[in-house]
C-alpha positions as CSV (number, residue, x, y, z in Angstrom):
1,M,-22.5,-23.7,-15.9
2,P,-19.0,-22.6,-14.9
3,A,-17.1,-20.9,-17.9
4,A,-14.0,-23.8,-18.0
5,L,-16.8,-26.6,-19.1
6,N,-17.3,-24.9,-22.4
7,Q,-13.6,-24.2,-22.8
8,S,-11.8,-27.0,-25.9
9,P,-9.2,-29.1,-23.4
10,K,-6.3,-27.5,-26.1
11,T,-7.5,-23.9,-24.6
12,L,-7.9,-25.1,-21.1
13,T,-4.4,-26.8,-21.4
14,A,-3.2,-23.7,-22.7
15,R,-4.5,-21.4,-20.4
16,A,-2.6,-24.5,-18.0
17,M,0.7,-24.1,-19.0
18,S,0.9,-20.7,-18.7
19,N,-0.3,-20.2,-15.4
20,W,2.6,-23.2,-14.8
21,L,5.2,-20.9,-16.7
22,A,3.9,-17.7,-14.8
23,Y,3.9,-19.4,-11.9
24,G,8.0,-20.7,-12.8
25,G,8.6,-17.7,-13.7
26,V,7.9,-15.8,-10.8
27,L,9.7,-18.5,-8.8
28,G,12.4,-18.5,-10.7
29,V,13.2,-14.5,-10.3
30,G,12.8,-14.8,-6.7
31,L,15.7,-17.6,-5.9
32,V,18.0,-15.4,-8.8
33,F,17.7,-12.7,-5.8
34,Y,18.2,-14.7,-3.3
35,V,21.2,-16.2,-4.5
36,L,22.4,-13.1,-5.6
37,C,21.2,-11.3,-2.2
38,G,23.0,-14.0,0.1
39,W,26.0,-14.1,-2.1
40,Y,26.7,-10.8,-3.3
41,P,25.1,-8.4,-1.5
42,A,28.1,-5.8,-1.6
43,D,28.2,-6.5,-5.2
44,L,24.3,-5.6,-6.6
45,P,23.1,-2.4,-8.1
46,F,21.2,0.1,-5.9
47,W,17.7,-1.6,-7.8
48,M,18.6,-4.9,-6.1
49,P,16.9,-6.1,-2.4
50,W,19.6,-4.8,0.6
51,E,18.2,-7.6,2.8
52,F,15.9,-10.0,0.8
53,S,12.3,-11.2,1.8
54,W,10.4,-14.1,0.4
55,K,7.5,-12.6,1.9
56,I,7.8,-9.2,0.4
57,Y,9.0,-10.5,-3.4
58,L,5.6,-13.2,-3.2
59,T,3.4,-10.8,-1.7
60,V,4.1,-8.0,-5.1
61,S,5.1,-9.9,-7.4
62,L,2.1,-12.7,-7.4
63,A,-0.4,-9.5,-6.5
64,L,1.4,-8.0,-10.0
65,T,0.5,-11.6,-11.4
66,W,-3.1,-11.5,-10.9
67,Y,-3.8,-8.1,-11.9
68,V,-2.1,-9.0,-15.5
69,R,-4.7,-12.2,-15.5
70,G,-7.4,-10.6,-14.1
71,C,-7.2,-7.9,-16.7
72,L,-6.9,-10.1,-19.5
73,R,-9.7,-11.9,-18.5
74,L,-12.4,-9.8,-17.6
75,S,-13.9,-8.0,-21.0
76,G,-13.5,-4.6,-22.4
77,A,-16.0,-2.7,-20.7
78,E,-14.6,-4.2,-17.1
79,R,-11.4,-3.9,-17.9
80,P,-9.4,-1.3,-16.2
81,N,-7.7,1.2,-18.6
82,I,-4.4,2.7,-18.7
83,W,-4.5,5.2,-16.1
84,R,-6.0,2.6,-13.6
85,S,-3.8,-0.4,-14.4
86,T,-0.7,2.8,-14.5
87,S,-1.8,3.2,-10.8
88,F,-1.9,0.1,-9.5
89,V,1.9,-0.8,-10.5
90,L,3.5,2.7,-9.5
91,G,1.6,1.7,-6.1
92,V,2.8,-1.6,-6.0
93,M,6.2,-0.8,-6.8
94,L,6.4,2.3,-4.6
95,M,5.7,0.6,-1.3
96,Y,8.3,-2.7,-2.9
97,A,11.0,-0.2,-3.7
98,V,11.2,1.5,-0.1
99,V,11.6,-1.8,1.4
100,Q,13.5,-4.6,-0.8
101,T,16.2,-2.3,-2.4
102,H,19.2,-0.8,-1.7
103,Y,16.7,2.0,0.0
104,D,15.7,0.0,2.9
105,Y,19.6,0.8,4.0
106,L,19.3,4.0,3.4
107,S,16.0,4.2,5.8
108,E,17.9,2.5,8.7
109,H,21.0,5.1,9.2
110,M,18.6,8.1,8.1
111,F,15.3,9.5,10.1
112,F,14.1,11.7,7.9
113,F,14.4,8.6,4.7
114,H,12.6,6.3,7.3
115,R,10.2,9.1,7.4
116,F,9.9,8.7,3.4
117,Q,9.8,4.8,3.5
118,H,7.0,5.4,5.6
119,L,5.0,7.8,3.5
120,A,5.1,5.8,0.5
121,L,3.8,3.0,2.3
122,H,1.3,4.4,4.5
123,H,0.0,7.4,2.2
124,L,1.3,7.3,-1.5
125,G,1.6,3.7,-2.2
126,P,-1.8,2.5,-0.8
127,F,-3.2,5.9,-2.1
128,L,-2.0,4.4,-6.5
129,V,-3.5,0.9,-5.6
130,A,-6.7,2.0,-3.9
131,L,-6.9,5.2,-6.7
132,A,-7.0,2.1,-9.7
133,W,-9.8,0.0,-7.4
134,P,-8.1,-2.8,-8.2
135,G,-10.4,-5.7,-6.8
136,M,-12.6,-7.6,-9.9
137,A,-9.3,-7.3,-11.5
138,L,-7.4,-8.9,-8.8
139,Q,-10.6,-11.2,-8.0
140,A,-10.8,-13.0,-11.3
141,G,-7.3,-13.2,-11.5
142,I,-6.4,-15.0,-8.2
143,P,-6.0,-18.7,-8.6
144,N,-10.4,-20.4,-8.1
145,F,-9.3,-22.1,-4.6
146,L,-8.5,-18.8,-2.9
147,R,-12.1,-17.2,-4.1
148,P,-14.0,-18.5,-1.3
149,I,-11.3,-17.3,1.5
150,T,-12.0,-13.8,0.4
151,G,-14.9,-14.1,1.3
152,S,-14.9,-15.7,4.2
153,A,-16.7,-15.1,7.1
154,P,-13.2,-14.0,9.3
155,V,-12.3,-12.1,6.0
156,R,-15.1,-9.8,6.5
157,W,-15.1,-9.5,10.0
158,M,-12.0,-8.4,10.0
159,V,-12.3,-5.7,7.6
160,D,-15.5,-4.5,9.2
161,L,-13.2,-3.8,12.2
162,V,-10.6,-2.2,10.5
163,Q,-12.4,-0.2,8.0
164,H,-15.4,0.8,11.0
165,P,-16.1,4.8,10.7
166,V,-14.4,4.6,14.0
167,V,-11.3,1.5,14.1
168,A,-10.0,3.3,10.5
169,P,-8.8,7.3,11.4
170,C,-7.6,5.6,15.4
171,L,-6.0,2.7,13.7
172,F,-4.5,5.3,10.7
173,V,-3.2,7.8,13.1
174,G,-2.6,5.6,16.3
175,L,0.3,3.4,14.4
176,I,2.4,6.7,13.3
177,Y,2.1,7.5,17.1
178,M,3.3,3.9,18.3
179,W,6.1,3.6,16.2
180,L,7.1,7.3,16.4
181,I,7.5,6.7,20.2
182,P,11.3,7.2,20.9
183,S,11.8,4.1,23.3
184,V,9.3,1.9,21.1
185,H,11.4,3.4,17.9
186,T,14.6,3.2,19.1
187,F,13.6,-0.9,20.3
188,V,11.9,-1.5,17.1
189,M,15.5,-0.2,14.9
190,L,17.4,-2.1,16.2
191,N,15.5,-5.9,15.9
192,D,14.9,-6.8,12.6
193,K,12.0,-8.7,12.8
194,L,10.1,-5.6,14.5
195,Y,11.1,-3.6,11.7
196,Y,9.9,-5.9,9.3
197,F,6.5,-5.3,11.0
198,M,6.5,-2.3,12.1
199,N,6.7,-2.0,7.6
200,W,4.4,-4.7,7.3
201,T,1.7,-2.9,9.5
202,M,1.9,0.4,8.1
203,A,1.5,-0.9,4.3
204,I,-1.3,-2.8,5.4
205,D,-3.1,-0.7,7.7
206,G,-2.5,2.7,4.8
207,L,-4.5,-0.1,2.2
208,F,-7.7,-1.1,4.2
209,F,-7.6,2.8,4.8
210,W,-7.4,4.1,1.5
211,F,-9.1,1.9,0.2
212,L,-11.9,3.1,2.2
213,I,-11.4,6.5,1.9
214,L,-11.4,6.2,-2.0
215,D,-14.5,4.1,-3.1
216,P,-16.0,5.2,-6.6
217,N,-19.3,4.0,-5.2
218,P,-22.0,5.1,-2.7
219,K,-23.9,3.9,-0.1
220,P,-24.5,0.9,-0.6
221,P,-22.2,-0.9,-1.7
222,A,-20.1,1.1,-0.3
223,R,-19.2,0.7,3.7
224,I,-19.5,4.6,4.4
225,G,-21.3,7.7,2.7
226,F,-18.9,10.1,0.8
227,G,-19.8,12.5,3.8
228,V,-18.2,10.7,5.8
229,R,-15.3,9.5,4.0
230,A,-14.7,13.0,3.9
231,I,-15.1,13.4,7.3
232,L,-12.1,11.1,8.3
233,T,-10.2,12.9,5.4
234,M,-9.8,15.5,7.3
235,V,-10.0,14.0,11.2
236,V,-6.6,12.2,10.6
237,V,-4.5,15.5,9.7
238,P,-4.1,17.5,12.5
239,P,-2.7,14.4,14.7
240,Q,-0.3,14.2,12.1
241,I,0.7,17.9,11.7
242,A,0.7,18.2,15.6
243,V,3.5,15.4,15.5
244,G,5.2,16.7,12.6
245,A,5.7,19.7,13.6
246,V,6.6,18.8,17.7
247,L,9.7,16.5,15.4
248,A,10.0,19.4,13.0
249,L,10.9,22.2,15.4
250,S,12.0,20.3,18.3
251,N,15.6,20.6,19.3
252,H,16.1,17.9,21.4
253,D,17.3,14.4,19.5
254,F,14.0,11.9,20.0
255,Y,16.2,9.0,18.5
256,P,19.7,8.9,18.9
257,V,19.2,5.5,17.5
258,Y,20.2,6.4,14.4
259,E,23.6,7.3,16.2
260,I,23.8,4.3,16.6
261,C,23.6,2.0,13.5
262,G,24.8,5.6,12.4
263,R,24.1,8.3,9.8
264,I,25.9,7.3,6.2
265,L,24.6,11.7,5.4
266,P,27.2,14.6,7.2
267,I,24.2,16.6,8.4
268,S,22.9,17.2,12.7
269,P,21.0,14.7,14.2
270,I,18.7,17.5,14.8
271,T,18.5,19.0,11.5
272,D,17.5,15.0,10.5
273,Q,15.1,15.2,12.4
274,H,13.4,18.6,11.1
275,F,13.5,16.6,7.7
276,G,11.8,14.6,9.2
277,G,9.8,16.0,10.8
278,L,8.7,17.8,7.6
279,I,7.3,14.8,5.4
280,L,5.8,14.3,8.1
281,W,4.1,17.4,8.3
282,I,3.5,18.1,5.2
283,P,3.5,15.9,2.6
284,S,1.6,13.1,4.7
285,S,-1.2,15.5,5.7
286,M,-1.5,17.2,1.6
287,M,-2.3,13.5,0.7
288,S,-5.4,13.6,2.9
289,V,-6.4,16.7,1.2
290,V,-5.8,15.1,-2.6
291,G,-8.4,12.4,-0.8
292,L,-10.8,14.9,-0.4
293,I,-10.9,16.3,-3.9
294,L,-10.9,12.7,-5.2
295,V,-14.3,12.0,-2.1
296,L,-16.2,15.1,-3.7
297,N,-15.2,14.6,-7.3
298,N,-17.1,10.4,-6.8
299,L,-20.1,12.4,-5.2
300,R,-20.3,14.5,-8.1
301,K,-19.9,11.7,-10.5
302,S,-22.2,10.1,-8.2
303,D,-24.9,12.3,-8.6
304,E,-24.6,12.7,-12.2
305,R,-25.1,9.1,-12.6
306,K,-28.3,9.2,-10.8
307,E,-29.7,12.2,-12.8
308,H,-28.4,10.4,-16.0
309,A,-30.9,7.4,-14.8
310,L,-33.8,9.4,-13.9
311,A,-33.7,11.3,-16.5
312,T,-33.5,8.1,-18.5
313,L,-36.5,6.4,-16.9
314,N,-38.9,9.8,-17.9
């Protein structure tokens, strides 16, 4: 019997009111941001959106709202601990910050700011979100009508495809390379719609990849074993080092589009490109090393749980 049938009408009414207040607050804050960004863009502080996007705002605000609701609904044993909740909030807010604050303006006018934006969208932010392993809390917090969709056949097929052990690293590295092709990069940076599409692809692919790698469970129920995950973390390192090294060591300016947009710092195009290459070369690659350490740690924990279970049976 559904739990809602065991609740009193007063409890159900209170829950409905809290839902209305939560969603009303989300829409109200979004409307304020929308009006301020449309009417007073030059007068807003750095933390306000440079160009307000309802899609990004609703994605982030609803994810946080559903996560909090889910945490409150879960029992004490199932509820995420403080470090997992902190990791989730930090990851989500980091991705939000690089696309919905004035930092987005910086990334449109300096190559190395743009590289840090993608580091946050593709590596750091998704890594922190996946490390929190928020699936149970989100599933408990989303509206009832969305739950069948998350487990539907098309969704499962899509997840199976992008998290296939061959497809996942190819997508992870391939998107980095594709968006850095000079002709493609120039066209994208001069087209608002493609610019937002690029950022969405980086964020979504980062989430799929790091959720695959940082799954704390053995196979099954995880899609792949710990050994394959460890290999995947290392497979994506050499291509990132290669393209980062080319950008950091070359004396040829591959991205004159930033001269067209207008650089906001008084540094040469080559220096800007070198800084961007170093961001791709070092911290992006180091994320895989951290990921490998966590995969091995999850393997250790899994083995300890198996040993404990066998000891209990004996």
